Backbone bond lengths (Angstrom), bond angles and torsions (degrees), N, CA, C in turn:
res aa  C-N    CA-C-N  psi(-1)  N-CA   C-N-CA  omega(-1)  CA-C   N-CA-C  phi
1 M - - - 1.453 - - 1.531 110.06 -
2 M 1.294 116.98 -53.75 1.456 119.93 -177.39 1.531 112.14 -78.33
3 I 1.326 115.90 -14.08 1.461 118.57 178.17 1.520 110.80 -65.05
4 Y 1.334 117.12 -34.64 1.459 120.13 177.65 1.527 110.96 -63.30
5 L 1.322 116.06 -40.89 1.461 120.22 178.57 1.522 110.68 -66.48
6 A 1.314 117.34 -40.86 1.465 120.80 178.34 1.527 111.47 -63.92
7 I 1.325 116.50 -42.60 1.465 120.15 177.99 1.520 110.61 -64.65
8 S 1.324 116.60 -40.06 1.459 120.70 178.76 1.525 111.53 -62.28
9 I 1.318 116.39 -43.65 1.468 120.38 178.82 1.524 110.32 -64.68
10 F 1.335 117.10 -43.83 1.458 120.51 178.34 1.531 111.53 -59.78
11 L 1.330 116.45 -45.03 1.459 119.81 179.66 1.524 111.74 -65.47
12 F 1.327 117.08 -36.82 1.463 119.89 178.62 1.525 110.82 -67.44
13 V 1.321 117.64 -40.94 1.466 120.68 176.80 1.526 110.11 -63.97
14 S 1.326 117.00 -40.22 1.470 120.25 176.00 1.519 110.98 -62.45
15 L 1.319 116.07 -40.03 1.462 121.15 178.14 1.522 110.95 -60.91
16 V 1.318 116.97 -46.18 1.466 120.58 179.97 1.521 110.39 -63.49
17 Y 1.330 117.84 -42.62 1.461 120.76 179.24 1.524 111.50 -61.92
18 V 1.326 116.08 -47.66 1.467 119.86 -178.51 1.527 110.18 -63.93
19 A 1.320 116.62 -44.51 1.462 119.66 -178.19 1.524 112.10 -66.35
20 K 1.324 116.83 -35.81 1.463 119.33 -176.09 1.528 113.36 -83.64
21 Y 1.342 117.19 -39.81 1.458 119.44 -170.88 1.524 114.86 -108.64
22 E 1.313 118.18 -33.19 1.457 119.46 -173.98 1.525 113.26 -91.30
23 V 1.316 117.80 -41.77 1.461 120.22 -176.94 1.527 112.14 -63.19
24 P 1.340 119.77 -44.97 1.476 117.87 179.39 1.530 114.14 -64.20
25 K 1.338 118.93 -24.97 1.464 121.59 -179.49 1.525 112.13 -73.45
26 R 1.316 117.11 -28.09 1.461 121.40 -173.99 1.518 110.49 -88.37
27 T 1.310 115.25 129.70 1.456 119.31 178.47 1.531 111.88 -130.07
28 D 1.330 117.25 17.10 1.452 118.98 -177.30 1.524 112.91 -77.79
29 G 1.321 117.32 -16.87 1.457 120.45 172.50 1.516 116.12 77.72
30 D 1.340 117.52 16.51 1.460 117.89 -179.31 1.520 113.14 -84.05
31 G 1.321 117.57 -13.22 1.457 121.51 175.98 1.515 114.75 82.79
32 A 1.319 118.44 7.85 1.463 120.51 -177.82 1.520 111.87 -67.00
33 E 1.320 117.22 -38.57 1.459 120.35 -179.00 1.521 111.24 -68.56
34 E 1.326 116.48 -38.81 1.460 119.36 177.82 1.528 110.29 -66.09
35 F 1.322 116.72 -37.74 1.458 120.68 176.52 1.525 110.79 -63.91
36 L 1.328 116.49 -40.86 1.459 120.76 178.00 1.527 110.65 -62.80
37 V 1.308 117.90 -40.91 1.463 121.52 177.58 1.529 110.02 -61.57
38 I 1.314 117.42 -42.96 1.463 120.69 179.98 1.530 110.52 -65.67
39 V 1.317 117.51 -43.04 1.461 121.16 179.16 1.529 110.52 -63.15
40 L 1.321 117.27 -43.65 1.463 119.96 178.72 1.521 111.48 -64.49
41 L 1.321 117.49 -39.82 1.455 120.83 179.31 1.528 111.44 -64.57
42 V 1.310 116.46 -47.21 1.466 120.35 -178.81 1.528 110.73 -64.71
43 S 1.319 116.97 -45.33 1.464 118.66 -178.89 1.527 111.47 -66.71
44 S 1.319 117.55 -36.12 1.458 120.33 175.60 1.516 111.30 -62.92
45 L 1.319 117.31 -42.33 1.465 120.69 178.60 1.524 111.51 -67.25
46 V 1.318 117.74 -36.63 1.467 121.03 178.33 1.523 110.45 -64.32
47 F 1.322 116.91 -47.00 1.459 118.97 179.82 1.526 111.39 -67.75
48 L 1.319 118.49 -33.73 1.463 120.67 175.27 1.521 110.59 -64.95
49 A 1.319 117.57 -41.74 1.464 120.65 177.47 1.527 110.95 -64.30
50 M 1.321 117.29 -39.96 1.458 120.34 177.29 1.526 110.87 -63.76
51 S 1.320 116.61 -39.61 1.460 120.80 178.19 1.520 111.06 -64.49
52 I 1.321 117.33 -43.18 1.463 121.32 179.06 1.525 110.25 -64.51
53 A 1.320 117.25 -40.39 1.466 120.65 178.46 1.525 111.21 -63.83
54 E 1.322 116.95 -41.81 1.459 120.13 178.40 1.523 110.86 -65.12
55 L 1.314 117.83 -43.52 1.464 120.80 178.82 1.521 111.11 -63.85
56 R 1.312 116.35 -39.09 1.463 120.10 178.74 1.523 110.55 -64.36
57 D 1.317 116.71 -40.35 1.464 120.18 178.43 1.528 111.41 -65.01
58 V 1.318 116.96 -37.98 1.463 120.35 -177.44 1.529 111.15 -72.18
59 Y 1.325 116.99 -45.52 1.455 119.73 -172.06 1.519 114.69 -90.81
60 F 1.313 119.46 -19.51 1.460 121.04 -175.91 1.518 113.72 -118.89
61 S 1.327 117.23 21.72 1.456 117.94 177.52 1.515 111.21 -121.29
């Protein structure tokens, strides 16, 4: 249950790091860093939703 929340937090921290430090350094224009940011954002939101669903099942059932 809490593993989903931990994974979500880890992915969000990775997202912030990549967006703040890696994307501005790259100027080759291939879009790989922007794609990585989108993938990290989506996966972080998915794991957060899974965590919320698990918590809802535990506390409201």
